[in-house]
C-alpha positions in Angstrom: 14.9 72.9 148.9 12.9 75.0 146.4 11.9 77.5 148.9 15.5 78.2 149.8 16.4 78.5 146.1 13.5 80.9 145.4 14.4 83.1 148.5 18.0 83.1 147.4 17.1 84.2 143.9 14.8 87.0 145.2 17.4 88.3 147.6 20.1 88.2 144.9 17.9 90.0 142.4 17.5 92.9 144.9 21.0 92.7 146.4 22.9 92.9 143.1 21.1 96.0 141.8 22.6 99.3 143.0 20.4 100.5 145.8 18.4 97.3 145.7 19.1 96.3 149.3 17.7 99.6 150.5 14.6 99.1 148.3 14.1 95.6 149.7 14.4 96.8 153.3 11.9 99.6 152.6 9.4 97.1 151.2 9.7 94.7 154.0 10.3 96.9 157.1 8.3 100.0 156.2 5.5 98.8 153.9 5.0 95.1 154.9 5.6 95.7 158.6 7.9 92.6 159.1 9.5 94.1 162.2 6.3 93.5 164.1 7.2 89.8 164.4 10.7 90.7 165.3 9.4 92.5 168.3 7.5 89.4 169.3 10.8 87.4 169.1 12.7 89.9 171.2 10.0 89.9 173.8 10.5 86.2 174.2 14.2 86.1 174.3 15.1 89.2 176.3 14.2 87.7 179.7 16.7 84.9 178.9 19.4 87.4 178.1 18.7 89.1 181.4 19.1 85.8 183.2 22.4 85.1 181.4 23.8 88.5 182.2 23.1 88.0 185.8 23.9 84.3 186.3 26.9 83.9 183.9 28.4 87.4 184.0 27.4 88.3 187.5 26.1 91.7 186.4 24.2 94.0 188.8 21.8 95.5 186.2 20.3 98.1 188.4 21.3 101.4 186.9 23.7 99.7 184.5 24.5 101.5 181.2 23.6 99.2 178.4 24.6 99.6 174.8 22.8 97.7 172.1 24.5 97.7 168.6 22.2 97.4 165.6 19.1 97.2 167.7 16.8 97.0 164.7 13.9 99.1 163.3 12.0 99.4 166.5 12.7 101.1 169.9 12.2 97.8 171.7 15.8 97.5 173.0 15.6 100.9 174.7 12.3 100.2 176.3 13.5 96.8 177.5 16.7 98.3 178.9 14.6 100.9 180.9 12.5 98.1 182.3 15.4 96.1 183.5 17.9 98.7 184.6 16.0 101.9 185.0 18.1 103.5 182.2 17.2 103.2 178.5 20.9 103.2 177.5 21.9 103.7 174.0 21.3 102.0 170.6 23.7 102.5 167.7 22.3 101.5 164.3 24.2 101.3 161.0 21.7 100.0 158.6 18.4 100.1 160.6 16.2 103.2 161.3 13.8 103.2 164.1 10.3 103.7 162.7 7.3 105.4 164.3 4.9 102.8 162.9 6.3 100.2 165.4 6.1 102.4 168.5 3.1 100.8 170.2 4.2 97.3 169.2 7.7 98.0 170.8 6.1 99.3 174.0 3.8 96.4 174.3 6.6 93.9 173.6 8.8 95.4 176.3 5.9 95.3 178.8 5.1 91.7 177.9 8.7 90.6 178.8 8.4 87.9 181.6 10.6 89.5 184.3 10.4 89.3 188.1 8.0 92.0 189.1 9.7 93.8 192.0 8.5 97.3 192.9 10.9 99.0 190.6 10.0 96.9 187.5 6.3 97.3 188.2 6.7 101.1 188.3 8.8 101.1 185.1 6.1 99.1 183.4 3.6 101.8 184.2 6.0 104.4 182.9 6.3 102.6 179.6 2.5 102.2 179.2 2.0 105.9 178.5 4.7 105.9 175.8 2.3 104.1 173.4 0.7 107.5 172.6 3.9 109.5 172.1 3.8 111.5 168.9 7.0 109.8 167.6 9.4 107.1 168.6 12.1 109.7 169.2 9.8 111.5 171.7 9.2 108.2 173.5 12.9 107.5 173.6 13.7 111.0 174.9 11.0 110.6 177.7 13.0 107.7 179.3 16.4 109.3 178.7 17.5 107.0 175.9 19.9 107.7 173.1 19.5 106.6 169.5 22.4 107.0 167.1 21.8 106.1 163.5 24.1 105.8 160.5 26.9 104.6 162.7 30.0 103.2 161.1 30.9 99.9 162.9 34.6 100.7 162.8 34.2 104.0 164.6 31.5 104.0 167.3 30.7 107.5 168.6 30.6 106.5 172.3 32.9 107.8 175.1 35.7 105.8 176.6 34.7 103.5 179.5 31.1 104.7 179.4 29.2 101.4 179.2 28.7 98.4 181.5 27.2 95.9 178.9 27.4 95.7 175.1 24.9 93.5 173.4 23.9 92.5 169.8 21.8 89.8 168.4 22.2 88.4 164.9 24.4 91.2 163.8 28.2 90.5 163.6 27.8 87.6 161.2 26.8 90.1 158.5 30.1 92.1 158.8 33.4 91.3 157.2 36.0 89.8 159.6 38.1 93.0 159.5 35.0 95.0 160.5 34.2 92.6 163.3 37.8 92.9 164.7 37.6 96.7 164.5 34.2 96.6 166.3 35.7 94.5 169.1 38.6 97.0 169.5 36.1 99.8 169.7 34.1 97.8 172.3 37.2 97.4 174.5 37.6 101.1 174.5 34.0 101.9 175.3 33.4 99.3 178.0 34.3 100.1 181.6 36.8 97.7 183.3 34.8 94.6 184.2 32.2 95.4 181.5 30.6 92.6 179.6 30.3 91.7 176.0 27.2 89.8 175.1 26.8 89.0 171.4 24.6 86.4 169.8 25.8 85.2 166.4 23.7 83.1 164.0 26.1 80.8 162.3 23.5 79.3 160.0 23.1 79.8 156.3 20.6 82.6 155.9 18.4 80.6 153.6 17.7 77.8 156.1 15.3 80.2 157.8 13.1 80.1 154.7 13.4 76.4 154.0 13.2 73.7 156.7 14.9 71.2 154.3 17.9 73.5 153.8 21.1 72.3 155.6 21.7 74.9 158.3 25.4 75.1 157.4 24.9 74.7 153.7 26.9 77.9 153.0 30.1 76.1 154.1 29.9 73.9 151.0 31.0 76.8 148.8 34.6 77.9 148.2 35.4 81.6 148.7 35.1 82.6 145.0 31.8 80.8 144.5 30.4 82.2 147.7 31.4 85.7 146.8 29.7 85.3 143.4 26.4 83.9 144.8 26.2 85.6 148.1 28.6 88.6 148.1 25.9 91.2 148.4 24.3 93.0 151.4 21.2 90.7 151.6 22.9 87.4 151.7 26.4 88.0 152.9 27.6 85.9 155.9 31.3 86.1 157.1 31.2 82.3 157.8 33.5 82.6 160.8 33.3 79.4 162.8 32.5 79.6 166.5 36.1 78.8 167.5 37.3 81.6 165.1 34.9 84.1 166.6 35.9 83.3 170.2 39.5 83.7 169.2 38.8 87.2 167.8 37.3 88.2 171.2 40.4 87.0 173.0 42.8 88.7 170.5 41.0 91.9 171.1 41.8 91.7 174.9 38.7 90.2 176.4 38.5 87.5 179.0 36.2 84.6 178.2 33.2 84.1 180.5 31.3 81.5 178.4 30.4 80.5 174.8 26.9 79.0 174.9 26.0 77.1 171.7 22.6 76.6 170.3 22.0 73.0 169.0 19.2 71.6 166.9 16.6 70.3 166.7 15.9 71.4 170.3 16.9 75.0 169.8 18.4 75.1 173.3 21.7 76.7 174.3 24.2 74.4 176.0 27.6 74.7 177.6 29.3 71.3 177.8 30.9 70.0 174.6 29.2 66.6 175.2 25.8 68.3 175.0 26.9 70.2 171.8 27.9 66.9 170.2 24.4 65.5 170.8 23.0 68.1 168.4 22.4 67.6 164.7 25.3 68.4 162.3 24.6 71.4 160.0 26.3 69.6 157.0 28.1 66.4 156.3 31.8 66.8 156.7 32.5 65.3 153.3 30.6 68.2 151.6 32.6 71.0 153.3 34.6 73.4 151.1 38.4 73.4 151.6 38.6 76.3 154.1 36.2 74.5 156.5 37.4 70.9 156.3 39.2 71.1 159.6 36.2 72.4 161.5 35.6 70.7 164.8 32.6 68.5 165.4 31.3 71.0 167.9 31.5 73.8 165.4 29.6 71.7 162.8 26.8 71.3 165.3 26.5 74.9 166.4 23.6 76.7 164.8 24.1 79.9 166.8 26.2 80.9 169.8 26.0 83.5 172.6 29.5 84.9 173.2 30.0 86.3 176.7 33.4 88.0 177.4 34.6 90.5 179.9 36.9 93.5 179.7 39.7 92.8 182.2 40.0 94.8 185.4 43.5 96.0 186.0 45.5 94.4 188.8 45.6 97.7 190.7 41.8 98.0 190.6 41.4 94.4 191.8 43.6 95.0 194.8 42.3 98.5 195.7 
């Protein structure tokens, strides 16, 4: 419990000071090199994403145009896209900036992804190996035809209409206010081609549970709106606290068709589909301790630590019958 309180106090001290969030990110990402471990995590989870895109969404990834939103401080997503599809695709970053210091780590992480090694993937691995010695991350991205757009406003994404087959993010949308999430989904509907897939992993947990194993993973649902805004209403701790059912409803209101909502349960850390499997997971907080806005949360939502939302842009009837 004390670890969580100490981490919360540290983040609040930085987050409440004008410009403090930027200073904190500079200290951790640029000086301390924390994004190296982030690359290791992405290298582990990316093959699972690929399997889900193929098995659940039925995507043919060969030559697919992939857009990763808020891809982080390394070029890993662009390298991984190239390895899987033959095209690096595009990354749009709002807060993050891709740094040269992580170039070799990002290349090595992409190469280490456990993917089926057909001839095309093997050739692409060889292409990536030489990028370790590129003078800059921008040069490496350019060498494989990727696009990196930074300083992007989430409500106005500078991508062309119907230009993308797959939109993906991981641990991003929970940091945005609900209105911004809804605007992002509307922009995504514009940008995706008919039949294109939305793949967004949202961490529904209280941010502080990652620092403290004794912290209830839905502890932030104990706080009413005013108290939460007072304690966590700054860039380093904010969570929109949308429940999984609310998040899925936002996708549907934006015009997307549901493919699946895969929920991660604890302590196993596995993603499951059936509600009965979800209900076998540990609850993130006792129902009696919930703040008013969350007292009607379903049992499934109270056992969901994170969820992978898979939705599709509808294909028009004329296109389906053509």
